[in-house]
All heavy atoms as a GROMACS GRO file, in nm:
protein
  562
    1MET      N    1   8.011  12.600  12.985
    1MET     CA    2   8.038  12.714  12.897
    1MET      C    3   7.996  12.685  12.753
    1MET      O    4   8.027  12.583  12.690
    1MET     CB    5   8.192  12.745  12.911
    1MET     CG    6   8.231  12.867  12.827
    1MET     SD    7   8.395  12.930  12.856
    1MET     CE    8   8.491  12.792  12.791
    2THR      N    9   7.931  12.792  12.695
    2THR     CA   10   7.880  12.771  12.565
    2THR      C   11   7.942  12.885  12.470
    2THR      O   12   7.931  13.000  12.518
    2THR     CB   13   7.732  12.786  12.535
    2THR    OG1   14   7.677  12.685  12.632
    2THR    CG2   15   7.683  12.766  12.405
    3GLU      N   16   8.006  12.845  12.366
    3GLU     CA   17   8.060  12.962  12.283
    3GLU      C   18   7.957  13.022  12.187
    3GLU      O   19   7.876  12.944  12.128
    3GLU     CB   20   8.171  12.899  12.193
    3GLU     CG   21   8.302  12.845  12.268
    3GLU     CD   22   8.406  12.785  12.187
    3GLU    OE1   23   8.384  12.738  12.082
    3GLU    OE2   24   8.521  12.788  12.227
    4VAL      N   25   7.967  13.149  12.162
    4VAL     CA   26   7.886  13.218  12.073
    4VAL      C   27   7.980  13.262  11.960
    4VAL      O   28   8.078  13.339  11.985
    4VAL     CB   29   7.818  13.348  12.129
    4VAL    CG1   30   7.741  13.420  12.037
    4VAL    CG2   31   7.742  13.312  12.250
    5ARG      N   32   7.956  13.210  11.838
    5ARG     CA   33   8.042  13.238  11.735
    5ARG      C   34   7.986  13.341  11.630
    5ARG      O   35   7.859  13.353  11.615
    5ARG     CB   36   8.078  13.111  11.659
    5ARG     CG   37   8.154  13.008  11.740
    5ARG     CD   38   8.201  12.891  11.672
    5ARG     NE   39   8.290  12.813  11.752
    5ARG     CZ   40   8.418  12.826  11.760
    5ARG    NH1   41   8.482  12.920  11.692
    5ARG    NH2   42   8.496  12.743  11.844
    6PHE      N   43   8.072  13.412  11.554
    6PHE     CA   44   8.030  13.498  11.452
    6PHE      C   45   7.978  13.415  11.343
    6PHE      O   46   8.042  13.324  11.290
    6PHE     CB   47   8.153  13.577  11.397
    6PHE     CG   48   8.129  13.697  11.323
    6PHE    CD1   49   8.149  13.827  11.380
    6PHE    CD2   50   8.076  13.691  11.201
    6PHE    CE1   51   8.119  13.929  11.297
    6PHE    CE2   52   8.056  13.808  11.117
    6PHE     CZ   53   8.067  13.933  11.166
    7PRO      N   54   7.858  13.442  11.302
    7PRO     CA   55   7.785  13.343  11.208
    7PRO      C   56   7.858  13.355  11.060
    7PRO      O   57   7.916  13.466  11.027
    7PRO     CB   58   7.647  13.397  11.202
    7PRO     CG   59   7.645  13.536  11.244
    7PRO     CD   60   7.770  13.554  11.342
    8GLN      N   61   7.839  13.254  10.982
    8GLN     CA   62   7.900  13.253  10.853
    8GLN      C   63   7.795  13.317  10.762
    8GLN      O   64   7.689  13.274  10.720
    8GLN     CB   65   7.913  13.095  10.796
    8GLN     CG   66   7.987  13.090  10.654
    8GLN     CD   67   8.134  13.114  10.691
    8GLN    OE1   68   8.196  13.084  10.783
    8GLN    NE2   69   8.187  13.174  10.571
    9LEU      N   70   7.830  13.448  10.720
    9LEU     CA   71   7.736  13.526  10.640
    9LEU      C   72   7.784  13.539  10.493
    9LEU      O   73   7.695  13.582  10.406
    9LEU     CB   74   7.721  13.662  10.691
    9LEU     CG   75   7.667  13.673  10.850
    9LEU    CD1   76   7.662  13.820  10.898
    9LEU    CD2   77   7.530  13.605  10.843
   10SER      N   78   7.901  13.508  10.478
   10SER     CA   79   7.967  13.516  10.328
   10SER      C   80   8.014  13.389  10.280
   10SER      O   81   8.043  13.297  10.360
   10SER     CB   82   8.086  13.612  10.342
   10SER     OG   83   8.158  13.612  10.224
   11GLU      N   84   8.003  13.360  10.157
   11GLU     CA   85   8.050  13.239  10.102
   11GLU      C   86   8.196  13.219  10.111
   11GLU      O   87   8.255  13.113  10.110
   11GLU     CB   88   8.003  13.234   9.951
   11GLU     CG   89   7.858  13.219   9.930
   11GLU     CD   90   7.814  13.211   9.796
   11GLU    OE1   91   7.899  13.193   9.712
   11GLU    OE2   92   7.699  13.239   9.770
   12THR      N   93   8.260  13.327  10.122
   12THR     CA   94   8.413  13.336  10.139
   12THR      C   95   8.444  13.289  10.292
   12THR      O   96   8.412  13.360  10.382
   12THR     CB   97   8.486  13.460  10.119
   12THR    OG1   98   8.431  13.513   9.994
   12THR    CG2   99   8.630  13.466  10.112
   13THR      N  100   8.507  13.176  10.309
   13THR     CA  101   8.528  13.123  10.436
   13THR      C  102   8.624  13.207  10.526
   13THR      O  103   8.601  13.199  10.649
   13THR     CB  104   8.587  12.980  10.430
   13THR    OG1  105   8.701  12.974  10.359
   13THR    CG2  106   8.480  12.878  10.366
   14ASP      N  107   8.714  13.281  10.466
   14ASP     CA  108   8.806  13.368  10.552
   14ASP      C  109   8.760  13.506  10.554
   14ASP      O  110   8.834  13.589  10.607
   14ASP     CB  111   8.947  13.342  10.494
   14ASP     CG  112   8.955  13.417  10.358
   14ASP    OD1  113   8.857  13.435  10.287
   14ASP    OD2  114   9.075  13.444  10.305
   15ALA      N  115   8.636  13.539  10.522
   15ALA     CA  116   8.584  13.670  10.534
   15ALA      C  117   8.579  13.716  10.674
   15ALA      O  118   8.551  13.636  10.770
   15ALA     CB  119   8.433  13.670  10.468
   16GLU      N  120   8.592  13.845  10.696
   16GLU     CA  121   8.576  13.916  10.825
   16GLU      C  122   8.459  13.996  10.828
   16GLU      O  123   8.400  14.042  10.733
   16GLU     CB  124   8.698  13.997  10.846
   16GLU     CG  125   8.829  13.912  10.842
   16GLU     CD  126   8.950  14.013  10.874
   16GLU    OE1  127   8.948  14.121  10.824
   16GLU    OE2  128   9.041  13.968  10.937
   17GLY      N  129   8.408  14.026  10.951
   17GLY     CA  130   8.292  14.118  10.970
   17GLY      C  131   8.312  14.189  11.091
   17GLY      O  132   8.418  14.181  11.155
   18THR      N  133   8.212  14.265  11.137
   18THR     CA  134   8.223  14.361  11.253
   18THR      C  135   8.117  14.326  11.341
   18THR      O  136   7.994  14.307  11.310
   18THR     CB  137   8.204  14.501  11.196
   18THR    OG1  138   8.295  14.531  11.096
   18THR    CG2  139   8.219  14.606  11.301
   19VAL      N  140   8.149  14.329  11.467
   19VAL     CA  141   8.053  14.325  11.574
   19VAL      C  142   7.989  14.474  11.588
   19VAL      O  143   8.054  14.574  11.630
   19VAL     CB  144   8.111  14.297  11.715
   19VAL    CG1  145   7.996  14.296  11.818
   19VAL    CG2  146   8.179  14.162  11.718
   20ALA      N  147   7.868  14.489  11.526
   20ALA     CA  148   7.807  14.601  11.512
   20ALA      C  149   7.752  14.667  11.655
   20ALA      O  150   7.773  14.780  11.685
   20ALA     CB  151   7.698  14.601  11.412
   21THR      N  152   7.669  14.584  11.728
   21THR     CA  153   7.608  14.618  11.831
   21THR      C  154   7.600  14.503  11.941
   21THR      O  155   7.551  14.397  11.909
   21THR     CB  156   7.461  14.671  11.810
   21THR    OG1  157   7.465  14.770  11.711
   21THR    CG2  158   7.398  14.718  11.940
   22TRP      N  159   7.614  14.529  12.064
   22TRP     CA  160   7.588  14.420  12.175
   22TRP      C  161   7.449  14.478  12.222
   22TRP      O  162   7.440  14.589  12.278
   22TRP     CB  163   7.697  14.430  12.276
   22TRP     CG  164   7.816  14.349  12.242
   22TRP    CD1  165   7.940  14.400  12.210
   22TRP    CD2  166   7.828  14.211  12.223
   22TRP    NE1  167   8.024  14.292  12.168
   22TRP    CE2  168   7.952  14.182  12.191
   22TRP    CE3  169   7.743  14.109  12.239
   22TRP    CZ2  170   8.003  14.056  12.164
   22TRP    CZ3  171   7.780  13.976  12.225
   22TRP    CH2  172   7.914  13.954  12.188
   23PHE      N  173   7.362  14.382  12.235
   23PHE     CA  174   7.233  14.402  12.311
   23PHE      C  175   7.246  14.352  12.448
   23PHE      O  176   7.162  14.396  12.532
   23PHE     CB  177   7.110  14.352  12.228
   23PHE     CG  178   7.093  14.410  12.099
   23PHE    CD1  179   7.130  14.331  11.980
   23PHE    CD2  180   7.058  14.540  12.073
   23PHE    CE1  181   7.103  14.392  11.855
   23PHE    CE2  182   7.039  14.596  11.948
   23PHE     CZ  183   7.073  14.521  11.840
   24ALA      N  184   7.328  14.254  12.474
   24ALA     CA  185   7.357  14.200  12.609
   24ALA      C  186   7.490  14.249  12.648
   24ALA      O  187   7.586  14.223  12.591
   24ALA     CB  188   7.344  14.052  12.612
   25GLU      N  189   7.494  14.327  12.774
   25GLU     CA  190   7.618  14.379  12.814
   25GLU      C  191   7.690  14.251  12.887
   25GLU      O  192   7.644  14.159  12.924
   25GLU     CB  193   7.584  14.474  12.919
   25GLU     CG  194   7.521  14.606  12.859
   25GLU     CD  195   7.605  14.670  12.740
   25GLU    OE1  196   7.735  14.679  12.766
   25GLU    OE2  197   7.542  14.716  12.642
   26ASP      N  198   7.816  14.283  12.892
   26ASP     CA  199   7.917  14.186  12.954
   26ASP      C  200   7.862  14.156  13.104
   26ASP      O  201   7.838  14.256  13.168
   26ASP     CB  202   8.058  14.240  12.961
   26ASP     CG  203   8.158  14.139  12.960
   26ASP    OD1  204   8.139  14.027  12.922
   26ASP    OD2  205   8.267  14.167  13.014
   27GLY      N  206   7.839  14.047  13.143
   27GLY     CA  207   7.790  14.010  13.275
   27GLY      C  208   7.641  14.003  13.291
   27GLY      O  209   7.576  13.955  13.390
   28ASP      N  210   7.559  14.031  13.187
   28ASP     CA  211   7.415  14.022  13.179
   28ASP      C  212   7.375  13.883  13.176
   28ASP      O  213   7.444  13.789  13.113
   28ASP     CB  214   7.353  14.085  13.059
   28ASP     CG  215   7.335  14.241  13.066
   28ASP    OD1  216   7.383  14.295  13.177
   28ASP    OD2  217   7.293  14.304  12.971
   29HIS      N  218   7.272  13.844  13.239
   29HIS     CA  219   7.197  13.718  13.228
   29HIS      C  220   7.115  13.720  13.104
   29HIS      O  221   7.047  13.806  13.086
   29HIS     CB  222   7.117  13.682  13.354
   29HIS     CG  223   7.051  13.546  13.331
   29HIS    ND1  224   7.122  13.420  13.361
   29HIS    CD2  225   6.925  13.509  13.287
   29HIS    CE1  226   7.030  13.328  13.332
   29HIS    NE2  227   6.911  13.373  13.282
   30VAL      N  228   7.118  13.604  13.024
   30VAL     CA  229   7.039  13.591  12.896
   30VAL      C  230   6.967  13.468  12.901
   30VAL      O  231   7.009  13.369  12.967
   30VAL     CB  232   7.114  13.607  12.772
   30VAL    CG1  233   7.178  13.754  12.765
   30VAL    CG2  234   7.230  13.508  12.759
   31ASP      N  235   6.858  13.450  12.829
   31ASP     CA  236   6.784  13.333  12.814
   31ASP      C  237   6.819  13.275  12.678
   31ASP      O  238   6.854  13.348  12.578
   31ASP     CB  239   6.628  13.360  12.824
   31ASP     CG  240   6.582  13.397  12.958
   31ASP    OD1  241   6.645  13.354  13.057
   31ASP    OD2  242   6.507  13.491  12.960
   32GLU      N  243   6.804  13.151  12.651
   32GLU     CA  244   6.833  13.083  12.530
   32GLU      C  245   6.739  13.152  12.420
   32GLU      O  246   6.612  13.167  12.447
   32GLU     CB  247   6.801  12.934  12.538
   32GLU     CG  248   6.836  12.867  12.410
   32GLU     CD  249   6.826  12.711  12.426
   32GLU    OE1  250   6.799  12.655  12.538
   32GLU    OE2  251   6.831  12.643  12.317
   33GLY      N  252   6.796  13.187  12.304
   33GLY     CA  253   6.715  13.241  12.209
   33GLY      C  254   6.709  13.395  12.207
   33GLY      O  255   6.652  13.460  12.118
   34GLN      N  256   6.754  13.449  12.311
   34GLN     CA  257   6.742  13.603  12.336
   34GLN      C  258   6.853  13.661  12.243
   34GLN      O  259   6.951  13.622  12.223
   34GLN     CB  260   6.779  13.634  12.478
   34GLN     CG  261   6.777  13.785  12.504
   34GLN     CD  262   6.803  13.816  12.645
   34GLN    OE1  263   6.783  13.724  12.732
   34GLN    NE2  264   6.855  13.931  12.678
   35LEU      N  265   6.812  13.785  12.169
   35LEU     CA  266   6.896  13.860  12.090
   35LEU      C  267   7.010  13.912  12.172
   35LEU      O  268   6.985  13.990  12.282
   35LEU     CB  269   6.814  13.972  12.016
   35LEU     CG  270   6.889  14.065  11.934
   35LEU    CD1  271   6.955  13.986  11.812
   35LEU    CD2  272   6.800  14.171  11.887
   36ILE      N  273   7.134  13.894  12.143
   36ILE     CA  274   7.235  13.940  12.220
   36ILE      C  275   7.332  14.043  12.137
   36ILE      O  276   7.396  14.121  12.205
   36ILE     CB  277   7.323  13.829  12.287
   36ILE    CG1  278   7.387  13.738  12.175
   36ILE    CG2  279   7.246  13.765  12.389
   36ILE    CD1  280   7.494  13.634  12.245
   37ALA      N  281   7.337  14.024  12.000
   37ALA     CA  282   7.431  14.106  11.933
   37ALA      C  283   7.378  14.118  11.786
   37ALA      O  284   7.294  14.037  11.733
   37ALA     CB  285   7.571  14.052  11.940
   38GLU      N  286   7.428  14.210  11.724
   38GLU     CA  287   7.422  14.226  11.574
   38GLU      C  288   7.549  14.241  11.504
   38GLU      O  289   7.635  14.309  11.557
   38GLU     CB  290   7.337  14.353  11.530
   38GLU     CG  291   7.310  14.369  11.387
   38GLU     CD  292   7.216  14.472  11.345
   38GLU    OE1  293   7.273  14.600  11.356
   38GLU    OE2  294   7.096  14.462  11.331
   39VAL      N  295   7.582  14.162  11.399
   39VAL     CA  296   7.705  14.155  11.332
   39VAL      C  297   7.679  14.193  11.196
   39VAL      O  298   7.569  14.184  11.133
   39VAL     CB  299   7.772  14.027  11.346
   39VAL    CG1  300   7.810  13.998  11.494
   39VAL    CG2  301   7.691  13.914  11.281
   40ALA      N  302   7.792  14.235  11.125
   40ALA     CA  303   7.779  14.280  10.989
   40ALA      C  304   7.892  14.226  10.908
   40ALA      O  305   8.016  14.230  10.943
   40ALA     CB  306   7.772  14.426  10.978
   41VAL      N  307   7.874  14.176  10.779
   41VAL     CA  308   7.964  14.138  10.687
   41VAL      C  309   7.936  14.204  10.558
   41VAL      O  310   7.814  14.184  10.507
   41VAL     CB  311   7.979  13.987  10.660
   41VAL    CG1  312   8.060  13.942  10.556
   41VAL    CG2  313   8.017  13.914  10.797
   42ASP      N  314   8.018  14.290  10.497
   42ASP     CA  315   8.000  14.364  10.367
   42ASP      C  316   7.870  14.443  10.405
   42ASP      O  317   7.860  14.530  10.494
   42ASP     CB  318   7.984  14.263  10.250
   42ASP     CG  319   8.120  14.199  10.224
   42ASP    OD1  320   8.224  14.252  10.238
   42ASP    OD2  321   8.106  14.078  10.170
   43LYS      N  322   7.764  14.411  10.321
   43LYS     CA  323   7.634  14.488  10.355
   43LYS      C  324   7.525  14.397  10.401
   43LYS      O  325   7.402  14.434  10.398
   43LYS     CB  326   7.594  14.548  10.218
   43LYS     CG  327   7.686  14.643  10.172
   43LYS     CD  328   7.655  14.715  10.034
   43LYS     CE  329   7.750  14.822  10.000
   43LYS     NZ  330   7.718  14.902   9.893
   44VAL      N  331   7.568  14.294  10.463
   44VAL     CA  332   7.476  14.201  10.532
   44VAL      C  333   7.483  14.206  10.687
   44VAL      O  334   7.587  14.191  10.738
   44VAL     CB  335   7.503  14.051  10.477
   44VAL    CG1  336   7.405  13.958  10.555
   44VAL    CG2  337   7.494  14.031  10.336
   45ASP      N  338   7.364  14.237  10.740
   45ASP     CA  339   7.364  14.241  10.894
   45ASP      C  340   7.290  14.117  10.932
   45ASP      O  341   7.209  14.073  10.864
   45ASP     CB  342   7.284  14.366  10.937
   45ASP     CG  343   7.352  14.489  10.909
   45ASP    OD1  344   7.473  14.483  10.893
   45ASP    OD2  345   7.295  14.605  10.918
   46ALA      N  346   7.327  14.061  11.054
   46ALA     CA  347   7.264  13.951  11.108
   46ALA      C  348   7.248  13.968  11.264
   46ALA      O  349   7.329  14.023  11.322
   46ALA     CB  350   7.337  13.827  11.072
   47GLU      N  351   7.144  13.897  11.319
   47GLU     CA  352   7.130  13.912  11.449
   47GLU      C  353   7.187  13.772  11.512
   47GLU      O  354   7.177  13.667  11.450
   47GLU     CB  355   6.984  13.906  11.485
   47GLU     CG  356   6.919  14.033  11.453
   47GLU     CD  357   6.760  14.038  11.481
   47GLU    OE1  358   6.699  13.929  11.493
   47GLU    OE2  359   6.698  14.151  11.481
   48VAL      N  360   7.240  13.791  11.635
   48VAL     CA  361   7.303  13.669  11.697
   48VAL      C  362   7.217  13.648  11.825
   48VAL      O  363   7.191  13.742  11.899
   48VAL     CB  364   7.455  13.701  11.740
   48VAL    CG1  365   7.511  13.588  11.811
   48VAL    CG2  366   7.525  13.715  11.606
   49THR      N  367   7.171  13.523  11.832
   49THR     CA  368   7.096  13.493  11.960
   49THR      C  369   7.175  13.403  12.059
   49THR      O  370   7.272  13.337  12.014
   49THR     CB  371   6.955  13.426  11.918
   49THR    OG1  372   6.985  13.308  11.850
   49THR    CG2  373   6.871  13.535  11.845
   50ALA      N  374   7.135  13.402  12.179
   50ALA     CA  375   7.213  13.325  12.282
   50ALA      C  376   7.170  13.167  12.250
   50ALA      O  377   7.054  13.135  12.246
   50ALA     CB  378   7.167  13.357  12.418
   51PRO      N  379   7.278  13.081  12.238
   51PRO     CA  380   7.253  12.943  12.211
   51PRO      C  381   7.216  12.881  12.347
   51PRO      O  382   7.178  12.754  12.338
   51PRO     CB  383   7.386  12.891  12.152
   51PRO     CG  384   7.483  12.985  12.201
   51PRO     CD  385   7.415  13.119  12.218
   52ALA      N  386   7.233  12.946  12.451
   52ALA     CA  387   7.192  12.882  12.600
   52ALA      C  388   7.176  12.994  12.685
   52ALA      O  389   7.201  13.105  12.663
   52ALA     CB  390   7.319  12.787  12.637
   53ALA      N  391   7.111  12.956  12.800
   53ALA     CA  392   7.088  13.060  12.895
   53ALA      C  393   7.211  13.072  12.995
   53ALA      O  394   7.275  12.970  13.007
   53ALA     CB  395   6.965  13.012  12.994
   54GLY      N  396   7.233  13.183  13.051
   54GLY     CA  397   7.348  13.194  13.143
   54GLY      C  398   7.398  13.344  13.131
   54GLY      O  399   7.325  13.434  13.093
   55THR      N  400   7.520  13.361  13.181
   55THR     CA  401   7.586  13.495  13.190
   55THR      C  402   7.676  13.523  13.067
   55THR      O  403   7.767  13.430  13.036
   55THR     CB  404   7.663  13.509  13.316
   55THR    OG1  405   7.574  13.488  13.427
   55THR    CG2  406   7.722  13.648  13.338
   56VAL      N  407   7.663  13.635  13.000
   56VAL     CA  408   7.735  13.665  12.888
   56VAL      C  409   7.869  13.720  12.928
   56VAL      O  410   7.889  13.807  13.006
   56VAL     CB  411   7.669  13.766  12.794
   56VAL    CG1  412   7.749  13.816  12.680
   56VAL    CG2  413   7.526  13.720  12.746
   57GLU      N  414   7.982  13.661  12.857
   57GLU     CA  415   8.111  13.718  12.875
   57GLU      C  416   8.164  13.759  12.732
   57GLU      O  417   8.182  13.671  12.646
   57GLU     CB  418   8.208  13.623  12.927
   57GLU     CG  419   8.168  13.588  13.078
   57GLU     CD  420   8.255  13.491  13.140
   57GLU    OE1  421   8.374  13.462  13.091
   57GLU    OE2  422   8.212  13.421  13.233
   58HIS      N  423   8.174  13.878  12.695
   58HIS     CA  424   8.210  13.924  12.560
   58HIS      C  425   8.359  13.880  12.536
   58HIS      O  426   8.448  13.893  12.633
   58HIS     CB  427   8.214  14.083  12.550
   58HIS     CG  428   8.078  14.140  12.560
   58HIS    ND1  429   8.046  14.274  12.552
   58HIS    CD2  430   7.960  14.080  12.564
   58HIS    CE1  431   7.924  14.290  12.549
   58HIS    NE2  432   7.868  14.180  12.568
   59ARG      N  433   8.397  13.843  12.422
   59ARG     CA  434   8.528  13.824  12.374
   59ARG      C  435   8.565  13.909  12.262
   59ARG      O  436   8.678  13.906  12.207
   59ARG     CB  437   8.538  13.672  12.320
   59ARG     CG  438   8.528  13.567  12.430
   59ARG     CD  439   8.635  13.565  12.541
   59ARG     NE  440   8.625  13.451  12.629
   59ARG     CZ  441   8.588  13.462  12.755
   59ARG    NH1  442   8.549  13.575  12.805
   59ARG    NH2  443   8.586  13.350  12.822
   60ALA      N  444   8.466  14.005  12.224
   60ALA     CA  445   8.490  14.107  12.123
   60ALA      C  446   8.414  14.220  12.166
   60ALA      O  447   8.317  14.231  12.229
   60ALA     CB  448   8.452  14.047  11.985
   61ASP      N  449   8.472  14.345  12.119
   61ASP     CA  450   8.407  14.478  12.150
   61ASP      C  451   8.333  14.510  12.021
   61ASP      O  452   8.367  14.480  11.910
   61ASP     CB  453   8.508  14.581  12.182
   61ASP     CG  454   8.562  14.540  12.318
   61ASP    OD1  455   8.496  14.505  12.417
   61ASP    OD2  456   8.686  14.559  12.320
   62GLU      N  457   8.236  14.602  12.051
   62GLU     CA  458   8.170  14.673  11.928
   62GLU      C  459   8.268  14.731  11.834
   62GLU      O  460   8.362  14.793  11.889
   62GLU     CB  461   8.061  14.771  11.981
   62GLU     CG  462   7.946  14.723  12.034
   62GLU     CD  463   7.825  14.827  12.071
   62GLU    OE1  464   7.856  14.938  12.040
   62GLU    OE2  465   7.742  14.783  12.133
   63GLY      N  466   8.270  14.715  11.716
   63GLY     CA  467   8.353  14.775  11.610
   63GLY      C  468   8.466  14.685  11.583
   63GLY      O  469   8.536  14.705  11.496
   64ASP      N  470   8.494  14.573  11.668
   64ASP     CA  471   8.608  14.484  11.640
   64ASP      C  472   8.579  14.419  11.510
   64ASP      O  473   8.461  14.371  11.470
   64ASP     CB  474   8.612  14.384  11.749
   64ASP     CG  475   8.679  14.434  11.863
   64ASP    OD1  476   8.721  14.541  11.861
   64ASP    OD2  477   8.700  14.358  11.950
   65VAL      N  478   8.686  14.389  11.421
   65VAL     CA  479   8.682  14.310  11.294
   65VAL      C  480   8.724  14.169  11.342
   65VAL      O  481   8.818  14.149  11.393
   65VAL     CB  482   8.762  14.372  11.196
   65VAL    CG1  483   8.762  14.292  11.071
   65VAL    CG2  484   8.722  14.508  11.170
   66ILE      N  485   8.620  14.076  11.316
   66ILE     CA  486   8.641  13.940  11.357
   66ILE      C  487   8.626  13.852  11.225
   66ILE      O  488   8.530  13.877  11.154
   66ILE     CB  489   8.529  13.910  11.455
   66ILE    CG1  490   8.532  14.002  11.573
   66ILE    CG2  491   8.546  13.763  11.500
   66ILE    CD1  492   8.649  13.986  11.654
   67LYS      N  493   8.700  13.738  11.229
   67LYS     CA  494   8.678  13.631  11.123
   67LYS      C  495   8.550  13.562  11.152
   67LYS      O  496   8.508  13.530  11.262
   67LYS     CB  497   8.787  13.544  11.124
   67LYS     CG  498   8.912  13.591  11.050
   67LYS     CD  499   9.010  13.482  11.017
   67LYS     CE  500   9.129  13.546  10.936
   67LYS     NZ  501   9.189  13.451  10.848
   68GLN      N  502   8.475  13.536  11.045
   68GLN     CA  503   8.348  13.462  11.056
   68GLN      C  504   8.393  13.318  11.119
   68GLN      O  505   8.497  13.263  11.091
   68GLN     CB  506   8.287  13.439  10.927
   68GLN     CG  507   8.228  13.562  10.860
   68GLN     CD  508   8.172  13.533  10.723
   68GLN    OE1  509   8.043  13.529  10.719
   68GLN    NE2  510   8.248  13.530  10.625
   69GLY      N  511   8.302  13.270  11.209
   69GLY     CA  512   8.330  13.148  11.284
   69GLY      C  513   8.402  13.181  11.417
   69GLY      O  514   8.412  13.076  11.495
   70SER      N  515   8.466  13.284  11.441
   70SER     CA  516   8.545  13.311  11.558
   70SER      C  517   8.443  13.337  11.679
   70SER      O  518   8.337  13.382  11.660
   70SER     CB  519   8.626  13.435  11.545
   70SER     OG  520   8.731  13.421  11.450
   71VAL      N  521   8.496  13.303  11.787
   71VAL     CA  522   8.418  13.315  11.916
   71VAL      C  523   8.403  13.469  11.952
   71VAL      O  524   8.513  13.541  11.961
   71VAL     CB  525   8.473  13.243  12.033
   71VAL    CG1  526   8.405  13.272  12.163
   71VAL    CG2  527   8.487  13.102  12.013
   72ILE      N  528   8.282  13.522  11.969
   72ILE     CA  529   8.265  13.657  12.007
   72ILE      C  530   8.218  13.679  12.146
   72ILE      O  531   8.227  13.794  12.194
   72ILE     CB  532   8.177  13.739  11.915
   72ILE    CG1  533   8.025  13.672  11.912
   72ILE    CG2  534   8.226  13.745  11.764
   72ILE    CD1  535   7.927  13.752  11.842
   73ALA      N  536   8.173  13.562  12.206
   73ALA     CA  537   8.136  13.562  12.348
   73ALA      C  538   8.122  13.423  12.394
   73ALA      O  539   8.124  13.323  12.313
   73ALA     CB  540   7.990  13.635  12.368
   74VAL      N  541   8.106  13.409  12.528
   74VAL     CA  542   8.071  13.276  12.596
   74VAL      C  543   7.968  13.305  12.688
   74VAL      O  544   7.952  13.410  12.736
   74VAL     CB  545   8.196  13.214  12.664
   74VAL    CG1  546   8.312  13.177  12.565
   74VAL    CG2  547   8.253  13.311  12.778
   75ILE      N  548   7.893  13.199  12.705
   75ILE     CA  549   7.783  13.199  12.806
   75ILE      C  550   7.819  13.100  12.923
   75ILE      O  551   7.827  12.984  12.877
   75ILE     CB  552   7.643  13.179  12.746
   75ILE    CG1  553   7.630  13.286  12.641
   75ILE    CG2  554   7.527  13.172  12.842
   75ILE    CD1  555   7.485  13.276  12.561
   76THR      N  556   7.812  13.147  13.034
   76THR     CA  557   7.838  13.047  13.145
   76THR      C  558   7.736  13.034  13.243
   76THR      O  559   7.645  13.114  13.238
   76THR     CB  560   7.970  13.093  13.225
   76THR    OG1  561   7.945  13.237  13.269
   76THR    CG2  562   8.089  13.105  13.132
   0.00000   0.00000   0.00000
């Protein structure tokens, strides 16, 4: 199992951001490096890619406010 974490986009370590869009649905198979989500902190958007190949299991929904560094999905 590989954790997918909300990237550190702000210099403030306790900053929160939003899961803007999931490109890989829960249960989808993804390849390493594949775009799986877009997240936003303040006015900065970032793409999140799969760190490994496998099946995506969401740990956050679109629109959820998440602390940077928190797990937003796992890949099994």
